[in-house]
C-alpha positions in Angstrom: -8.7 -2.2 6.2 -11.1 0.7 6.2 -8.6 2.9 7.3 -6.2 2.0 4.9 -8.2 2.4 2.0 -9.2 5.7 3.4 -5.6 6.7 3.4 -4.8 5.3 -0.1 -7.4 7.2 -2.1 -5.9 6.8 -5.6 -5.3 3.0 -4.8 -9.2 2.5 -3.7 -10.6 4.6 -6.5 -8.6 2.5 -9.0 -9.9 -0.6 -7.4 -13.4 0.4 -7.6 -13.3 1.6 -11.1 -11.4 -1.6 -12.3 -14.2 -3.9 -10.6 -16.9 -1.5 -12.2 -15.6 -2.0 -15.6 -15.1 -6.1 -15.1 -18.5 -6.3 -13.7 -20.1 -4.2 -16.6 -18.1 -6.0 -19.3 -19.1 -9.9 -17.8 -22.5 -9.1 -16.8 -24.4 -5.9 -18.7 -22.6 -5.6 -22.0 -24.7 -7.5 -24.6 -22.7 -5.9 -27.7 -19.9 -3.6 -28.5 -20.9 -0.2 -28.6 -19.7 2.6 -31.2 -16.4 4.2 -29.6 -17.9 7.9 -28.8 -20.7 5.8 -26.6 -18.4 3.4 -25.3 -16.3 6.6 -24.0 -19.6 8.2 -22.4 -20.4 5.0 -20.6 -16.8 4.4 -19.2 -16.4 8.2 -18.3 -20.0 7.8 -16.5 -18.6 4.7 -14.5 -15.9 6.7 -13.6 -18.0 9.4 -12.3 -20.0 6.5 -10.8 -16.6 5.5 -9.3 -16.0 8.5 -7.7 -19.3 8.7 -5.9 -18.8 5.2 -4.6 -15.3 6.2 -3.3 -17.3 9.1 -1.3 -19.4 6.4 0.0 -16.4 4.3 1.0 -14.6 7.1 2.9 -17.0 9.3 4.3 -19.6 6.5 5.3 -17.2 3.8 5.7 -19.3 1.6 3.9 -17.8 -1.6 2.4 -18.2 -0.7 -1.3 -14.9 -2.2 -2.2 -15.2 -5.4 -0.4 -18.9 -5.7 -2.2 -17.6 -5.3 -5.2 -14.7 -7.9 -4.4 -17.5 -10.8 -3.6 -19.2 -10.0 -6.6 -16.0 -10.4 -9.1 -15.4 -13.5 -6.8 -19.0 -14.9 -7.4 -18.4 -14.2 -11.2 -15.2 -16.1 -11.3 -16.6 -18.8 -9.3 -19.3 -19.2 -12.0 -16.8 -18.9 -14.8 -14.7 -21.9 -13.1 -17.9 -24.2 -12.8 -19.3 -23.6 -16.3 -15.5 -24.7 -17.5 -15.6 -27.7 -15.3 -18.9 -28.5 -16.6 -17.6 -28.0 -20.1 -14.8 -29.9 -19.8 -16.6 -32.9 -18.2 -19.0 -32.8 -21.2 -16.3 -33.0 -23.6 -14.8 -35.9 -21.5 -18.2 -37.7 -21.8 -18.5 -37.3 -25.6 -15.3 -38.7 -26.2 -16.0 -42.0 -23.8 -19.4 -42.2 -25.6 -17.7 -42.5 -28.9 
């Protein structure tokens, strides 16, 4: 998989950037920023994604896989919260 990702740099870069943006929006963003500040943040994330791409390709570090694991864990937490909220709603209906 590392070889395929090294051959397809644009796809790897886009995936790294998308995962970074998703993680930023779900974990670190507490409120909406003004448009110029948000543009600067996303531009800096694009530069950071380029640096992570170099780590992925040149040093053969599993950057993309680590980001994928982080997104998968975030998804699992989101599903768990959804199931707990659904269970709580059912318990409240039965208590009435």
